[in-house]
C-alpha positions in Angstrom: -11.6 7.9 -17.0 -10.6 5.2 -14.5 -7.6 5.6 -12.2 -5.1 3.0 -11.1 -3.0 3.0 -8.0 0.8 2.8 -8.4 3.2 1.8 -5.6 6.3 3.9 -5.5 9.0 2.5 -3.2 12.6 3.2 -2.1 11.8 7.0 -2.0 14.0 9.4 -0.1 12.4 10.3 3.2 12.6 14.0 2.2 10.3 13.4 -0.8 7.1 15.6 -0.7 3.7 15.2 -2.3 4.6 18.0 -4.7 7.8 16.2 -5.8 5.7 13.1 -6.7 3.0 15.1 -8.4 5.7 16.8 -10.6 7.3 13.5 -11.4 4.0 11.8 -12.4 2.0 14.6 -14.0 3.4 14.0 -17.5 1.3 10.8 -17.4 -2.0 12.5 -16.8 -3.8 14.3 -14.0 -2.9 12.9 -10.6 -6.0 12.0 -8.6 -4.3 11.3 -5.3 -0.9 11.0 -3.7 -0.5 9.2 -0.4 3.0 9.2 1.2 3.0 6.5 3.9 4.5 8.0 7.0 8.3 7.7 7.2 8.3 4.3 5.5 9.8 5.5 2.2 6.9 4.6 -0.1 3.8 6.1 -1.5 0.7 5.3 -3.6 -0.2 7.5 -6.6 -3.5 7.4 -8.5 -2.9 7.9 -12.3 -5.2 7.4 -15.3 -5.4 3.7 -16.1 -4.4 4.3 -19.8 -1.2 6.0 -18.7 -0.2 3.6 -16.0 2.2 1.4 -18.1 4.0 4.5 -19.5 4.5 5.9 -16.0 5.9 2.6 -14.7 8.2 2.3 -17.7 9.5 5.8 -17.4 9.9 6.1 -13.7 10.7 2.6 -12.4 14.5 2.5 -11.9 14.9 6.3 -12.1 17.2 7.9 -9.5 15.5 10.4 -7.2 17.2 12.0 -4.2 20.1 9.5 -4.4 17.8 6.4 -4.4 16.6 4.2 -7.2 12.8 4.2 -7.3 10.6 1.1 -7.6 7.3 1.7 -9.4 4.7 -0.9 -10.1 0.9 -1.4 -10.0 -0.2 -1.4 -6.4 -1.6 -4.8 -5.2 -5.0 -4.8 -3.5 -4.9 -4.4 0.2 -5.3 -7.7 2.1 -7.4 -7.8 5.2 -5.6 -8.6 8.4 -7.3 -11.0 10.7 -7.9 -10.0 14.3 -6.4 -12.1 17.0 -4.3 -14.4 14.8 -2.1 -16.8 16.8 -1.0 -14.4 19.5 -2.5 -16.6 22.2 -4.6 -15.5 25.0 -3.5 -13.8 28.1 -4.1 -16.3 30.9 -4.6 -15.9 34.6 -2.9 -17.9 37.2 -4.4 -21.2 38.3 
């Protein structure tokens, strides 16, 4: 059974891992819950075959006074080192 990662956004900062497990458990066993610091979002691993039902049921639902955003998590993009920050130069 493959799992898919769901993005859960606009969460109240008081939300706990247990709160999210309880909310998503009707859609199959939860493989993982990762709350991202104090950013108000999380990633939840649910069985792939239940992903669409979980999104449909929970996206737009009110939780802790906030309206949740739930969708399939996008793959993480790699950040390039350095970028266009410019170098630190010495005096000439």
